[in-house]
C-alpha positions in Angstrom: 121.3 119.2 76.5 118.5 116.7 76.7 116.8 118.7 79.4 117.2 121.8 77.7 115.8 120.4 74.1 113.1 118.7 76.1 111.9 122.5 77.7 112.4 124.1 74.5 110.2 121.7 72.9 107.4 122.0 75.8 107.6 126.0 75.6 107.4 126.0 71.5 104.3 123.4 71.9 102.5 125.5 74.8 102.9 128.8 72.6 101.9 126.8 69.6 98.9 126.4 71.8 98.5 130.0 73.2 98.6 131.2 69.4 96.1 128.7 68.2 92.6 130.3 67.7 90.6 128.0 70.4 92.7 129.8 72.9 92.0 132.9 71.6 88.6 132.2 71.8 88.6 131.5 75.4 91.1 133.6 76.8 91.2 136.7 74.6 94.3 138.6 74.0 96.9 136.4 75.5 100.2 138.3 74.7 101.3 138.8 78.2 100.7 134.8 78.8 102.9 134.1 76.1 105.7 135.9 77.7 105.0 134.7 81.3 105.3 131.2 79.7 108.3 131.7 78.2 109.8 133.2 80.9 108.6 130.6 83.1 109.7 128.1 80.8 113.3 129.4 80.9 113.6 129.6 84.9 111.6 125.8 84.8 114.7 124.6 82.5 117.4 126.1 84.3 115.6 124.6 87.8 115.2 121.2 86.1 118.9 121.6 84.8 120.3 121.8 87.9 118.3 119.3 90.1 118.0 116.3 87.3 121.4 116.9 85.6 123.3 114.0 88.0 120.2 111.9 87.6 119.9 111.9 83.9 124.0 111.4 83.7 123.8 108.6 85.7 120.8 106.9 83.9 122.8 107.2 80.5 126.3 106.2 82.0 124.3 102.9 83.1 123.7 102.3 79.7 127.7 101.8 78.7 128.2 99.5 81.8 128.6 96.2 79.5 130.8 97.9 77.0 133.2 99.5 80.2 133.4 96.1 81.9 134.0 94.0 78.5 137.1 96.7 78.2 138.2 95.8 81.6 138.0 92.1 81.6 139.9 92.1 78.2 142.7 94.3 79.4 143.1 92.9 83.0 141.5 89.6 83.2 141.9 87.5 79.5 142.1 84.5 80.9 138.5 84.7 82.0 135.9 83.4 79.6 133.8 85.6 77.7 130.4 86.7 78.6 127.7 87.7 76.7 126.4 91.3 77.3 123.3 92.2 78.3 120.1 92.7 75.8 119.3 96.2 75.1 116.4 96.6 76.4 117.6 94.6 79.9 120.2 97.6 79.9 117.5 100.4 79.2 114.9 98.9 82.3 117.8 98.9 84.7 118.8 102.5 83.4 115.1 103.4 83.8 114.8 101.6 87.5 118.1 103.6 88.2 116.7 106.9 87.1 113.7 106.4 89.0 115.5 105.4 92.4 117.8 108.6 91.7 114.6 110.5 91.6 113.1 109.3 94.5 116.4 109.6 96.4 116.7 113.3 95.6 113.1 114.2 96.2 113.4 112.6 99.7 116.9 114.9 100.1 114.9 118.0 98.9 111.9 117.0 101.5 114.8 116.4 104.2 116.2 119.7 103.6 113.4 121.5 103.9 112.3 120.4 107.0 116.1 120.4 108.4 117.4 123.3 106.6 120.8 123.7 108.6 121.3 119.9 107.0 120.6 120.5 103.6 124.5 121.1 101.9 125.3 117.6 103.8 122.0 115.9 102.6 122.9 116.8 99.1 
């Protein structure tokens, strides 16, 4: 949902830019360009959703690690001392770092699968 919303906002922004008077002066008739951008935007959204869905889900999950750990400790280890939760900014930093690492690993896997296509199913 997040990816679709972000791509729709980008498509809307590009459409607004294409319909501006400045672009009309520079390009001229751009009705074909608007259609091309809309079709490209939909294909781009689908490609991003497929490629980034796992990374974004993992990044969002990392924001809830403290709550999950606290619930497990309360249920299964009630005799342990209570731990303080990490600050939200620290959790966001860990989440962003984890997302970056996942994206880099997927870029590496994509390059490897392009070089050795017979290993692509195993790599991903």
